[in-house]
PDB file of N, CA, C and O in Angstrom, chain B, residues numbered from 101:
ATOM      1  N   UNK B 101     -37.231  29.279 -15.746  1.00  0.00           N
ATOM      2  CA  UNK B 101     -38.792  28.795 -15.746  1.00  0.00           C
ATOM      3  C   UNK B 101     -37.885  28.151 -14.249  1.00  0.00           C
ATOM      4  O   UNK B 101     -37.962  28.951 -13.317  1.00  0.00           O
ATOM      5  N   UNK B 102     -37.321  27.258 -14.020  1.00  0.00           N
ATOM      6  CA  UNK B 102     -36.501  26.756 -13.037  1.00  0.00           C
ATOM      7  C   UNK B 102     -36.217  27.922 -12.433  1.00  0.00           C
ATOM      8  O   UNK B 102     -37.159  27.998 -11.644  1.00  0.00           O
ATOM      9  N   UNK B 103     -35.522  28.942 -12.253  1.00  0.00           N
ATOM     10  CA  UNK B 103     -34.589  30.002 -11.212  1.00  0.00           C
ATOM     11  C   UNK B 103     -36.052  30.923 -10.683  1.00  0.00           C
ATOM     12  O   UNK B 103     -35.853  31.239  -9.511  1.00  0.00           O
ATOM     13  N   UNK B 104     -37.550  31.489 -11.201  1.00  0.00           N
ATOM     14  CA  UNK B 104     -37.813  31.886 -10.804  1.00  0.00           C
ATOM     15  C   UNK B 104     -38.940  30.461  -9.824  1.00  0.00           C
ATOM     16  O   UNK B 104     -39.204  30.754  -8.658  1.00  0.00           O
ATOM     17  N   UNK B 105     -39.205  29.802 -10.079  1.00  0.00           N
ATOM     18  CA  UNK B 105     -39.971  28.754  -9.685  1.00  0.00           C
ATOM     19  C   UNK B 105     -39.109  28.808  -8.074  1.00  0.00           C
ATOM     20  O   UNK B 105     -39.809  28.738  -7.064  1.00  0.00           O
ATOM     21  N   UNK B 106     -37.839  28.912  -7.958  1.00  0.00           N
ATOM     22  CA  UNK B 106     -36.711  28.375  -6.832  1.00  0.00           C
ATOM     23  C   UNK B 106     -36.823  30.057  -5.801  1.00  0.00           C
ATOM     24  O   UNK B 106     -36.755  30.303  -4.597  1.00  0.00           O
ATOM     25  N   UNK B 107     -37.028  30.930  -7.083  1.00  0.00           N
ATOM     26  CA  UNK B 107     -36.502  32.328  -6.149  1.00  0.00           C
ATOM     27  C   UNK B 107     -38.320  32.712  -5.210  1.00  0.00           C
ATOM     28  O   UNK B 107     -38.533  33.512  -4.299  1.00  0.00           O
ATOM     29  N   UNK B 108     -39.513  31.575  -6.071  1.00  0.00           N
ATOM     30  CA  UNK B 108     -40.803  32.300  -5.441  1.00  0.00           C
ATOM     31  C   UNK B 108     -41.007  30.748  -4.101  1.00  0.00           C
ATOM     32  O   UNK B 108     -41.918  30.711  -3.274  1.00  0.00           O
ATOM     33  N   UNK B 109     -40.174  29.920  -4.214  1.00  0.00           N
ATOM     34  CA  UNK B 109     -40.412  28.899  -3.349  1.00  0.00           C
ATOM     35  C   UNK B 109     -39.530  29.786  -2.251  1.00  0.00           C
ATOM     36  O   UNK B 109     -40.159  30.121  -1.247  1.00  0.00           O
ATOM     37  N   UNK B 110     -38.091  30.214  -2.338  1.00  0.00           N
ATOM     38  CA  UNK B 110     -37.086  30.922  -1.197  1.00  0.00           C
ATOM     39  C   UNK B 110     -38.174  32.465  -0.331  1.00  0.00           C
ATOM     40  O   UNK B 110     -37.982  32.783   0.842  1.00  0.00           O
ATOM     41  N   UNK B 111     -39.362  33.270  -1.361  1.00  0.00           N
ATOM     42  CA  UNK B 111     -39.713  34.246  -0.681  1.00  0.00           C
ATOM     43  C   UNK B 111     -40.503  33.346   0.136  1.00  0.00           C
ATOM     44  O   UNK B 111     -40.237  33.457   1.332  1.00  0.00           O
ATOM     45  N   UNK B 112     -41.863  32.036  -0.291  1.00  0.00           N
ATOM     46  CA  UNK B 112     -42.613  32.007   0.661  1.00  0.00           C
ATOM     47  C   UNK B 112     -41.941  31.412   2.028  1.00  0.00           C
ATOM     48  O   UNK B 112     -42.582  31.743   3.025  1.00  0.00           O
ATOM     49  N   UNK B 113     -40.737  30.571   2.307  1.00  0.00           N
ATOM     50  CA  UNK B 113     -39.972  30.591   2.751  1.00  0.00           C
ATOM     51  C   UNK B 113     -39.416  31.602   4.204  1.00  0.00           C
ATOM     52  O   UNK B 113     -39.382  31.517   5.432  1.00  0.00           O
ATOM     53  N   UNK B 114     -39.121  32.349   3.348  1.00  0.00           N
ATOM     54  CA  UNK B 114     -38.705  34.086   4.598  1.00  0.00           C
ATOM     55  C   UNK B 114     -40.373  34.573   4.564  1.00  0.00           C
ATOM     56  O   UNK B 114     -40.710  34.982   5.675  1.00  0.00           O
ATOM     57  N   UNK B 115     -41.511  34.622   3.520  1.00  0.00           N
ATOM     58  CA  UNK B 115     -42.760  35.378   4.583  1.00  0.00           C
ATOM     59  C   UNK B 115     -42.779  34.118   5.859  1.00  0.00           C
ATOM     60  O   UNK B 115     -42.626  34.369   7.054  1.00  0.00           O
ATOM     61  N   UNK B 116     -42.977  32.898   5.344  1.00  0.00           N
ATOM     62  CA  UNK B 116     -43.273  31.922   6.405  1.00  0.00           C
ATOM     63  C   UNK B 116     -42.394  32.337   7.615  1.00  0.00           C
ATOM     64  O   UNK B 116     -42.982  33.071   8.409  1.00  0.00           O
ATOM     65  N   UNK B 117     -41.344  32.082   7.871  1.00  0.00           N
ATOM     66  CA  UNK B 117     -40.483  32.709   8.690  1.00  0.00           C
ATOM     67  C   UNK B 117     -40.628  33.911   9.359  1.00  0.00           C
ATOM     68  O   UNK B 117     -39.971  34.053  10.390  1.00  0.00           O
ATOM     69  N   UNK B 118     -41.124  34.524   9.103  1.00  0.00           N
ATOM     70  CA  UNK B 118     -40.815  35.882   9.269  1.00  0.00           C
ATOM     71  C   UNK B 118     -42.914  36.308  10.321  1.00  0.00           C
ATOM     72  O   UNK B 118     -43.294  36.962  11.293  1.00  0.00           O
ATOM     73  N   UNK B 119     -43.431  35.585   9.457  1.00  0.00           N
ATOM     74  CA  UNK B 119     -44.850  34.880  10.812  1.00  0.00           C
ATOM     75  C   UNK B 119     -44.893  34.448  11.405  1.00  0.00           C
ATOM     76  O   UNK B 119     -45.495  34.872  12.391  1.00  0.00           O
ATOM     77  N   UNK B 120     -44.201  32.941  11.417  1.00  0.00           N
ATOM     78  CA  UNK B 120     -44.141  31.979  13.130  1.00  0.00           C
ATOM     79  C   UNK B 120     -43.039  32.937  13.698  1.00  0.00           C
ATOM     80  O   UNK B 120     -43.074  32.988  14.928  1.00  0.00           O
ATOM     81  N   UNK B 121     -41.652  34.040  12.868  1.00  0.00           N
ATOM     82  CA  UNK B 121     -41.253  35.140  14.313  1.00  0.00           C
ATOM     83  C   UNK B 121     -42.351  36.026  14.684  1.00  0.00           C
ATOM     84  O   UNK B 121     -42.112  36.618  15.736  1.00  0.00           O
ATOM     85  N   UNK B 122     -43.413  36.291  14.187  1.00  0.00           N
ATOM     86  CA  UNK B 122     -43.744  37.403  14.458  1.00  0.00           C
ATOM     87  C   UNK B 122     -44.892  36.938  15.258  1.00  0.00           C
ATOM     88  O   UNK B 122     -45.311  37.751  16.082  1.00  0.00           O
ATOM     89  N   UNK B 123     -45.671  35.444  15.161  1.00  0.00           N
ATOM     90  CA  UNK B 123     -46.268  34.666  16.037  1.00  0.00           C
ATOM     91  C   UNK B 123     -45.746  34.767  17.483  1.00  0.00           C
ATOM     92  O   UNK B 123     -46.199  35.367  18.458  1.00  0.00           O
ATOM     93  N   UNK B 124     -44.283  33.732  17.270  1.00  0.00           N
ATOM     94  CA  UNK B 124     -43.525  33.740  18.459  1.00  0.00           C
ATOM     95  C   UNK B 124     -43.021  34.636  19.605  1.00  0.00           C
ATOM     96  O   UNK B 124     -42.215  34.570  20.534  1.00  0.00           O
ATOM     97  N   UNK B 125     -43.662  35.272  19.217  1.00  0.00           N
ATOM     98  CA  UNK B 125     -43.188  37.112  19.545  1.00  0.00           C
ATOM     99  C   UNK B 125     -44.388  37.488  20.338  1.00  0.00           C
ATOM    100  O   UNK B 125     -44.420  37.788  21.532  1.00  0.00           O
ATOM    101  N   UNK B 126     -45.459  37.420  19.410  1.00  0.00           N
ATOM    102  CA  UNK B 126     -46.559  38.124  20.666  1.00  0.00           C
ATOM    103  C   UNK B 126     -47.372  36.612  21.465  1.00  0.00           C
ATOM    104  O   UNK B 126     -48.290  36.598  22.284  1.00  0.00           O
ATOM    105  N   UNK B 127     -46.675  35.544  20.896  1.00  0.00           N
ATOM    106  CA  UNK B 127     -47.218  34.807  22.131  1.00  0.00           C
ATOM    107  C   UNK B 127     -46.066  34.363  23.656  1.00  0.00           C
ATOM    108  O   UNK B 127     -46.082  33.689  24.686  1.00  0.00           O
ATOM    109  N   UNK B 128     -45.436  35.019  23.103  1.00  0.00           N
ATOM    110  CA  UNK B 128     -44.131  35.500  24.694  1.00  0.00           C
ATOM    111  C   UNK B 128     -44.617  36.638  25.164  1.00  0.00           C
ATOM    112  O   UNK B 128     -44.732  36.686  26.388  1.00  0.00           O
ATOM    113  N   UNK B 129     -44.936  37.565  24.556  1.00  0.00           N
ATOM    114  CA  UNK B 129     -45.788  38.838  25.202  1.00  0.00           C
ATOM    115  C   UNK B 129     -46.392  38.832  26.039  1.00  0.00           C
ATOM    116  O   UNK B 129     -46.214  39.166  27.211  1.00  0.00           O
ATOM    117  N   UNK B 130     -47.731  38.171  25.144  1.00  0.00           N
ATOM    118  CA  UNK B 130     -48.934  37.383  26.258  1.00  0.00           C
ATOM    119  C   UNK B 130     -48.699  36.298  27.517  1.00  0.00           C
ATOM    120  O   UNK B 130     -49.271  36.102  28.589  1.00  0.00           O
ATOM    121  N   UNK B 131     -47.659  35.750  26.884  1.00  0.00           N
ATOM    122  CA  UNK B 131     -47.210  34.961  28.024  1.00  0.00           C
ATOM    123  C   UNK B 131     -46.308  36.033  29.620  1.00  0.00           C
ATOM    124  O   UNK B 131     -46.263  35.374  30.659  1.00  0.00           O
ATOM    125  N   UNK B 132     -45.846  37.138  29.687  1.00  0.00           N
ATOM    126  CA  UNK B 132     -45.426  38.341  29.854  1.00  0.00           C
ATOM    127  C   UNK B 132     -46.410  39.567  30.806  1.00  0.00           C
ATOM    128  O   UNK B 132     -46.277  40.307  31.781  1.00  0.00           O
ATOM    129  N   UNK B 133     -47.500  39.165  29.716  1.00  0.00           N
ATOM    130  CA  UNK B 133     -48.760  40.034  30.255  1.00  0.00           C
ATOM    131  C   UNK B 133     -49.275  38.979  31.476  1.00  0.00           C
ATOM    132  O   UNK B 133     -49.264  39.493  32.595  1.00  0.00           O
ATOM    133  N   UNK B 134     -49.708  37.624  31.411  1.00  0.00           N
ATOM    134  CA  UNK B 134     -50.070  36.718  32.347  1.00  0.00           C
ATOM    135  C   UNK B 134     -49.637  36.421  33.827  1.00  0.00           C
ATOM    136  O   UNK B 134     -50.166  36.291  34.931  1.00  0.00           O
ATOM    137  N   UNK B 135     -48.092  36.375  33.118  1.00  0.00           N
ATOM    138  CA  UNK B 135     -47.212  36.774  34.675  1.00  0.00           C
ATOM    139  C   UNK B 135     -47.531  37.996  35.309  1.00  0.00           C
ATOM    140  O   UNK B 135     -47.881  38.101  36.484  1.00  0.00           O
ATOM    141  N   UNK B 136     -47.363  39.177  34.264  1.00  0.00           N
ATOM    142  CA  UNK B 136     -47.625  40.393  35.286  1.00  0.00           C
ATOM    143  C   UNK B 136     -48.724  40.436  35.902  1.00  0.00           C
ATOM    144  O   UNK B 136     -48.840  40.787  37.076  1.00  0.00           O
ATOM    145  N   UNK B 137     -49.336  40.198  35.405  1.00  0.00           N
ATOM    146  CA  UNK B 137     -50.911  39.702  35.988  1.00  0.00           C
ATOM    147  C   UNK B 137     -50.977  39.126  37.235  1.00  0.00           C
ATOM    148  O   UNK B 137     -51.302  39.506  38.359  1.00  0.00           O
ATOM    149  N   UNK B 138     -50.712  38.444  36.901  1.00  0.00           N
ATOM    150  CA  UNK B 138     -50.689  37.235  38.457  1.00  0.00           C
ATOM    151  C   UNK B 138     -49.611  37.632  39.581  1.00  0.00           C
ATOM    152  O   UNK B 138     -49.607  37.177  40.725  1.00  0.00           O
ATOM    153  N   UNK B 139     -48.499  38.764  38.938  1.00  0.00           N
ATOM    154  CA  UNK B 139     -48.166  39.036  40.351  1.00  0.00           C
ATOM    155  C   UNK B 139     -48.357  40.057  41.059  1.00  0.00           C
ATOM    156  O   UNK B 139     -48.298  40.222  42.278  1.00  0.00           O
ATOM    157  N   UNK B 140     -48.684  40.997  39.894  1.00  0.00           N
ATOM    158  CA  UNK B 140     -49.418  41.849  40.378  1.00  0.00           C
ATOM    159  C   UNK B 140     -50.671  41.492  41.581  1.00  0.00           C
ATOM    160  O   UNK B 140     -50.666  41.823  42.766  1.00  0.00           O
ATOM    161  N   UNK B 141     -51.747  40.686  40.810  1.00  0.00           N
ATOM    162  CA  UNK B 141     -52.870  40.311  41.904  1.00  0.00           C
ATOM    163  C   UNK B 141     -52.260  39.513  42.516  1.00  0.00           C
ATOM    164  O   UNK B 141     -53.014  38.607  42.872  1.00  0.00           O
ATOM    165  N   UNK B 142     -50.951  39.326  42.933  1.00  0.00           N
ATOM    166  CA  UNK B 142     -50.365  38.441  44.474  1.00  0.00           C
ATOM    167  C   UNK B 142     -50.624  39.740  45.457  1.00  0.00           C
ATOM    168  O   UNK B 142     -51.214  39.390  46.479  1.00  0.00           O
ATOM    169  N   UNK B 143     -50.444  40.614  45.426  1.00  0.00           N
ATOM    170  CA  UNK B 143     -49.806  41.181  46.326  1.00  0.00           C
ATOM    171  C   UNK B 143     -51.017  41.813  47.066  1.00  0.00           C
ATOM    172  O   UNK B 143     -51.089  42.150  48.248  1.00  0.00           O
ATOM    173  N   UNK B 144     -51.921  41.888  46.115  1.00  0.00           N
ATOM    174  CA  UNK B 144     -53.249  42.252  47.586  1.00  0.00           C
ATOM    175  C   UNK B 144     -54.409  41.388  47.416  1.00  0.00           C
ATOM    176  O   UNK B 144     -55.387  41.761  46.768  1.00  0.00           O
ATOM    177  N   UNK B 145     -54.304  39.799  48.192  1.00  0.00           N
ATOM    178  CA  UNK B 145     -54.736  39.194  48.242  1.00  0.00           C
ATOM    179  C   UNK B 145     -56.295  39.643  49.116  1.00  0.00           C
ATOM    180  O   UNK B 145     -57.382  39.115  48.885  1.00  0.00           O
ATOM    181  N   UNK B 146     -56.052  40.689  50.094  1.00  0.00           N
ATOM    182  CA  UNK B 146     -56.938  40.761  51.164  1.00  0.00           C
ATOM    183  C   UNK B 146     -57.869  41.732  50.505  1.00  0.00           C
ATOM    184  O   UNK B 146     -59.086  41.796  50.679  1.00  0.00           O
ATOM    185  N   UNK B 147     -56.755  42.852  49.328  1.00  0.00           N
ATOM    186  CA  UNK B 147     -58.203  43.823  48.929  1.00  0.00           C
ATOM    187  C   UNK B 147     -59.085  43.598  47.851  1.00  0.00           C
ATOM    188  O   UNK B 147     -59.869  44.392  47.331  1.00  0.00           O
ATOM    189  N   UNK B 148     -58.719  41.693  47.416  1.00  0.00           N
ATOM    190  CA  UNK B 148     -59.992  41.618  46.525  1.00  0.00           C
ATOM    191  C   UNK B 148     -60.449  40.477  47.185  1.00  0.00           C
ATOM    192  O   UNK B 148     -61.098  39.585  46.639  1.00  0.00           O
ATOM    193  N   UNK B 149     -60.097  40.505  48.415  1.00  0.00           N
ATOM    194  CA  UNK B 149     -61.129  39.861  48.933  1.00  0.00           C
ATOM    195  C   UNK B 149     -62.072  40.351  50.293  1.00  0.00           C
ATOM    196  O   UNK B 149     -62.867  39.882  51.108  1.00  0.00           O
ATOM    197  N   UNK B 150     -61.446  41.538  49.960  1.00  0.00           N
ATOM    198  CA  UNK B 150     -62.924  42.497  50.560  1.00  0.00           C
ATOM    199  C   UNK B 150     -62.732  42.781  51.904  1.00  0.00           C
ATOM    200  O   UNK B 150     -63.281  43.737  52.452  1.00  0.00           O
ATOM    201  N   UNK B 151     -61.924  41.945  52.517  1.00  0.00           N
ATOM    202  CA  UNK B 151     -61.374  42.235  53.678  1.00  0.00           C
ATOM    203  C   UNK B 151     -60.520  42.647  54.627  1.00  0.00           C
ATOM    204  O   UNK B 151     -59.709  41.721  54.620  1.00  0.00           O
ATOM    205  N   UNK B 152     -60.006  43.711  55.758  1.00  0.00           N
ATOM    206  CA  UNK B 152     -59.598  44.298  56.023  1.00  0.00           C
ATOM    207  C   UNK B 152     -58.325  43.574  57.099  1.00  0.00           C
ATOM    208  O   UNK B 152     -58.818  43.363  58.206  1.00  0.00           O
ATOM    209  N   UNK B 153     -57.005  43.205  57.031  1.00  0.00           N
ATOM    210  CA  UNK B 153     -56.465  42.289  57.897  1.00  0.00           C
ATOM    211  C   UNK B 153     -56.717  42.540  59.617  1.00  0.00           C
ATOM    212  O   UNK B 153     -56.886  43.681  60.047  1.00  0.00           O
ATOM    213  N   UNK B 154     -56.718  41.618  60.312  1.00  0.00           N
ATOM    214  CA  UNK B 154     -57.104  41.513  61.655  1.00  0.00           C
ATOM    215  C   UNK B 154     -56.455  42.697  62.291  1.00  0.00           C
ATOM    216  O   UNK B 154     -57.083  43.486  62.996  1.00  0.00           O
ATOM    217  N   UNK B 155     -55.178  42.805  62.024  1.00  0.00           N
ATOM    218  CA  UNK B 155     -54.329  43.596  63.087  1.00  0.00           C
ATOM    219  C   UNK B 155     -55.595  44.847  63.450  1.00  0.00           C
ATOM    220  O   UNK B 155     -56.047  45.129  64.559  1.00  0.00           O
ATOM    221  N   UNK B 156     -55.998  45.516  61.952  1.00  0.00           N
ATOM    222  CA  UNK B 156     -56.286  46.706  61.425  1.00  0.00           C
ATOM    223  C   UNK B 156     -57.479  46.834  62.364  1.00  0.00           C
ATOM    224  O   UNK B 156     -57.610  47.752  63.174  1.00  0.00           O
ATOM    225  N   UNK B 157     -58.412  45.745  62.170  1.00  0.00           N
ATOM    226  CA  UNK B 157     -60.093  46.038  62.896  1.00  0.00           C
ATOM    227  C   UNK B 157     -59.957  45.634  64.854  1.00  0.00           C
ATOM    228  O   UNK B 157     -60.713  46.337  65.525  1.00  0.00           O
ATOM    229  N   UNK B 158     -59.261  44.819  65.505  1.00  0.00           N
ATOM    230  CA  UNK B 158     -59.179  44.872  66.550  1.00  0.00           C
ATOM    231  C   UNK B 158     -58.309  45.584  67.308  1.00  0.00           C
ATOM    232  O   UNK B 158     -57.290  46.150  66.911  1.00  0.00           O
ATOM    233  N   UNK B 159     -59.006  45.512  69.095  1.00  0.00           N
ATOM    234  CA  UNK B 159     -57.873  46.439  69.350  1.00  0.00           C
ATOM    235  C   UNK B 159     -57.084  45.673  70.368  1.00  0.00           C
ATOM    236  O   UNK B 159     -57.477  44.699  71.010  1.00  0.00           O
ATOM    237  N   UNK B 160     -55.944  46.241  70.420  1.00  0.00           N
ATOM    238  CA  UNK B 160     -54.600  45.862  71.033  1.00  0.00           C
ATOM    239  C   UNK B 160     -55.100  45.114  73.007  1.00  0.00           C
ATOM    240  O   UNK B 160     -55.478  45.585  74.079  1.00  0.00           O
ATOM    241  N   UNK B 161     -54.828  44.027  72.540  1.00  0.00           N
ATOM    242  CA  UNK B 161     -55.234  43.175  73.927  1.00  0.00           C
ATOM    243  C   UNK B 161     -54.354  43.535  74.946  1.00  0.00           C
ATOM    244  O   UNK B 161     -53.125  43.583  74.900  1.00  0.00           O
ATOM    245  N   UNK B 162     -55.238  43.828  76.035  1.00  0.00           N
ATOM    246  CA  UNK B 162     -54.331  44.362  77.970  1.00  0.00           C
ATOM    247  C   UNK B 162     -53.200  42.868  78.310  1.00  0.00           C
ATOM    248  O   UNK B 162     -53.365  41.652  78.403  1.00  0.00           O
ATOM    249  N   UNK B 163     -52.158  43.727  78.400  1.00  0.00           N
ATOM    250  CA  UNK B 163     -50.665  43.137  78.672  1.00  0.00           C
ATOM    251  C   UNK B 163     -50.853  42.284  80.044  1.00  0.00           C
ATOM    252  O   UNK B 163     -50.948  42.887  81.112  1.00  0.00           O
ATOM    253  N   UNK B 164     -50.880  41.515  80.013  1.00  0.00           N
ATOM    254  CA  UNK B 164     -51.959  40.684  81.732  1.00  0.00           C
ATOM    255  C   UNK B 164     -50.437  40.701  82.044  1.00  0.00           C
ATOM    256  O   UNK B 164     -50.024  40.285  83.127  1.00  0.00           O
TER     257      UNK B 164
END
């Protein structure tokens, strides 16, 4: 009887470790996704603001 209780406890610990590892893996995937989104949106601030750079809109100044 004691042997069976130990085996059940070991199976529960193993299952808990697998769940913890899966949750930790999902957390790291989520963090990587957030970092990827931040990097991607960081490259185009003018597009998000709906503005064009000033160099495109203004004519070149005449040399003095």
